[in-house]
C-alpha positions in Angstrom: -23.2 4.2 -15.0 -19.5 3.9 -14.1 -17.9 2.3 -11.0 -14.7 3.3 -9.2 -13.0 0.8 -6.9 -10.9 2.2 -4.1 -8.4 -0.6 -3.5 -6.5 1.0 -0.6 -6.9 -2.2 1.3 -6.5 -4.4 -1.7 -9.2 -6.4 -3.6 -10.6 -9.9 -3.5 -13.6 -11.6 -5.0 -15.6 -11.5 -1.8 -14.8 -7.8 -1.3 -16.1 -7.0 -4.8 -19.3 -8.9 -4.2 -19.7 -7.3 -0.8 -19.3 -3.8 -2.3 -21.8 -4.5 -5.1 -24.4 -5.7 -2.6 -23.7 -2.8 -0.2 -24.2 -0.4 -3.1 -27.6 -1.8 -3.9 -27.3 -5.1 -5.8 -30.4 -7.1 -4.7 -29.2 -10.3 -3.0 -32.2 -12.3 -4.3 -31.5 -11.3 -7.9 -27.8 -12.2 -7.4 -28.7 -15.6 -6.0 -31.3 -16.3 -8.7 -28.8 -15.6 -11.5 -26.1 -17.7 -9.8 -28.6 -20.6 -9.8 -28.1 -20.7 -13.6 -24.7 -22.3 -12.9 -24.9 -26.1 -12.5 -23.5 -25.9 -9.0 -25.0 -27.2 -5.7 -23.8 -27.7 -2.2 -23.1 -24.1 -1.3 -24.8 -21.1 0.4 -24.2 -17.4 -0.1 -24.0 -15.8 3.3 -24.4 -12.1 3.3 -24.1 -10.1 6.5 -23.1 -6.7 7.9 -19.7 -6.5 9.7 -17.4 -3.7 11.0 -13.9 -3.2 9.8 -11.8 -0.8 12.0 -15.1 0.7 13.2 -16.7 1.1 9.7 -19.8 -0.8 8.6 -19.4 -3.0 5.5 -21.0 -6.0 3.8 -19.3 -9.4 3.9 -20.2 -12.0 1.4 -19.1 -15.6 2.1 -19.5 -18.7 0.0 -20.2 -21.5 2.5 -19.7 -25.1 1.3 -22.6 -27.1 2.8 -21.9 -30.4 1.2 -18.3 -31.5 1.7 -18.8 -34.4 -0.7 -19.5 -31.9 -3.5 -17.2 -33.1 -6.4 -17.2 -29.7 -8.0 -15.0 -28.4 -5.2 -12.2 -30.7 -6.5 -12.8 -29.8 -10.2 -9.9 -27.4 -10.5 -8.6 -28.0 -14.0 -9.4 -25.8 -17.0 -11.6 -28.6 -18.7 -13.7 -28.9 -15.5 -14.3 -25.2 -15.1 -14.9 -24.7 -18.8 -17.5 -27.5 -18.8 -19.3 -26.0 -15.8 -19.5 -22.5 -17.5 -20.7 -23.8 -20.8 -23.3 -26.0 -19.2 -24.8 -22.9 -17.4 -27.9 -21.0 -18.6 -26.3 -17.6 -18.0 -26.4 -15.0 -20.8 -23.8 -15.6 -23.6 -21.9 -12.3 -22.9 -21.4 -13.2 -19.2 -20.3 -16.8 -20.0 -17.8 -15.4 -22.5 -16.4 -12.9 -20.0 -16.2 -15.6 -17.4 -14.3 -18.0 -19.7 -11.9 -15.2 -20.6 -11.2 -14.4 -16.9 -10.7 -18.0 -16.0 -8.4 -18.6 -19.0 -6.2 -15.7 -17.8 -6.1 -17.2 -14.3 -5.1 -20.7 -15.6 -2.5 -19.1 -17.9 -0.9 -17.3 -15.0 -0.8 -20.4 -12.8 0.6 -22.5 -15.7 3.4 -19.9 -16.3 4.5 -19.6 -12.7 4.5 -23.3 -12.1 6.0 -24.3 -15.4 3.1 -26.7 -16.2 0.9 -27.2 -19.3 -2.2 -25.1 -19.4 -4.3 -28.3 -19.5 -2.7 -29.8 -16.5 -2.4 -26.9 -14.1 -4.7 -26.9 -11.0 -6.0 -23.9 -9.1 -4.3 -25.0 -5.9 -5.3 -22.4 -3.3 -8.6 -21.6 -4.9 -11.7 -23.7 -4.1 -13.5 -24.2 -7.3 -17.0 -23.2 -6.0 -15.7 -20.1 -4.2 -13.8 -18.9 -7.3 -16.7 -19.6 -9.7 -19.2 -17.8 -7.5 -16.9 -14.8 -6.8 -16.2 -14.3 -10.5 -19.6 -14.9 -11.9 -21.3 -13.1 -9.0 -19.2 -10.1 -9.9 -20.1 -10.3 -13.6 -23.7 -10.8 -12.8 -23.7 -7.9 -10.3 -22.1 -5.5 -12.8 -24.7 -6.5 -15.4 -27.7 -6.1 -13.1 -26.5 -2.7 -11.8 -26.0 -1.4 -15.3 -22.3 -0.6 -14.9 -20.8 0.2 -18.2 -17.2 1.2 -17.3 -15.0 0.4 -14.4 -12.1 2.4 -13.0 -9.8 1.5 -10.1 -7.2 3.0 -7.8 -3.7 1.5 -7.7 -3.8 -1.8 -5.8 -2.5 -2.2 -2.3 -0.9 -5.7 -2.3 -0.1 -5.9 1.4 3.2 -7.5 2.5 4.7 -10.5 4.2 4.3 -14.1 3.2 1.5 -16.7 2.7 1.3 -20.4 3.2 0.5 -22.4 0.1 0.7 -26.0 -1.2 4.1 -24.9 -2.6 5.4 -23.7 0.7 5.9 -20.2 2.0 5.6 -17.6 -0.7 6.1 -13.8 -0.7 3.2 -11.4 -1.1 2.1 -10.9 -3.8 1.8 -14.6 -4.7 3.5 -15.4 -8.1 0.2 -15.9 -9.9 -1.2 -12.6 -8.6 2.0 -10.8 -9.7 1.7 -12.3 -13.1 -1.9 -11.1 -13.5 -1.0 -7.6 -12.4 1.6 -6.8 -15.0 1.2 -3.2 -16.3 -1.2 -2.4 -13.4 -0.1 0.2 -10.8 0.5 -1.5 -7.4 2.2 -0.7 -4.1 3.0 -2.5 -0.9 1.9 -1.3 2.5 3.1 -2.4 5.9 0.1 -4.6 6.6 1.5 -8.1 7.0 -1.2 -9.8 4.9 -2.2 -10.7 1.4 -4.5 -7.9 0.5 -4.9 -8.5 -3.2 -5.8 -12.1 -4.0 -5.4 -13.9 -7.4 -9.2 -13.8 -7.8 -9.3 -10.1 -7.1 -6.3 -9.5 -9.3 -7.7 -11.3 -12.3 -11.1 -9.6 -11.9 -9.9 -6.0 -11.6 -7.1 -6.3 -14.1 -9.6 -7.7 -16.7 -12.5 -5.4 -16.0 -11.0 -2.1 -15.3 -10.7 0.4 -18.1 -8.0 2.3 -16.4 -6.2 2.8 -13.0 -5.5 6.0 -11.2 -7.3 8.8 -9.3 -11.1 8.9 -9.0 -12.5 10.3 -12.3 -14.8 13.2 -12.5 -18.3 11.9 -11.6 -21.4 12.5 -9.6 -21.6 10.0 -6.7 -25.0 8.2 -6.7 -24.2 5.0 -4.7 -21.5 3.9 -2.3 -20.7 0.3 -1.3 -18.2 -1.1 1.2 -17.2 -4.7 0.7 -15.4 -6.3 3.6 -12.4 -8.5 3.6 -12.0 -11.4 6.1 -9.5 -9.7 8.4 -10.2 -6.7 10.7 -7.1 -4.5 10.9 -6.6 -1.8 13.5 -4.8 0.7 11.3 -7.3 0.9 8.5 -10.7 -0.5 7.4 -10.2 -3.7 5.4 -12.8 -2.8 2.8 
């Protein structure tokens, strides 16, 4: 089975998870596999929403215990320890480590810091881990062997970060999207997040028009915002 991601409204970790669930990924199987990670204090909230009048699935990672120390564990050594301590299959752990390494390398380069010292500033550790490993688990459960993607809509405007106001795409996202076809629409919002950027740029075999295929399943994964001009899915 192959999967084609239409990223005309960008891509993020929660949008990918929503699309997989909407296309038939059983939520209980997803939750059971995610329990192999040594993480507590969160809940996966899955619900149907509408975006510009179209039905889609929204997946949120809700932090239930604000005292959860993992949420502050944002250095490479912390993330690496969590992944290695999990009981996930070896191939999924290796892919997850590779994806997180790219994310940290991009952050280190744009901030001029050492790889070991850089923090994932705007990314909550639990959210990021669940989005990334939820995606890898979902792809595995659904038997997806190859992934293709459209060019990525980055959005436009600026975003508020710990480093001040930055243009869209954020520097880390731009670093991760080297050699990937992208474009900017007039939607004043960050449509492609660093998590979405690292996932699709790592997992996609190629970018371009939809390949020849027979459609068997369709999934719409919703982003957080609801735009009037186009469905944010």
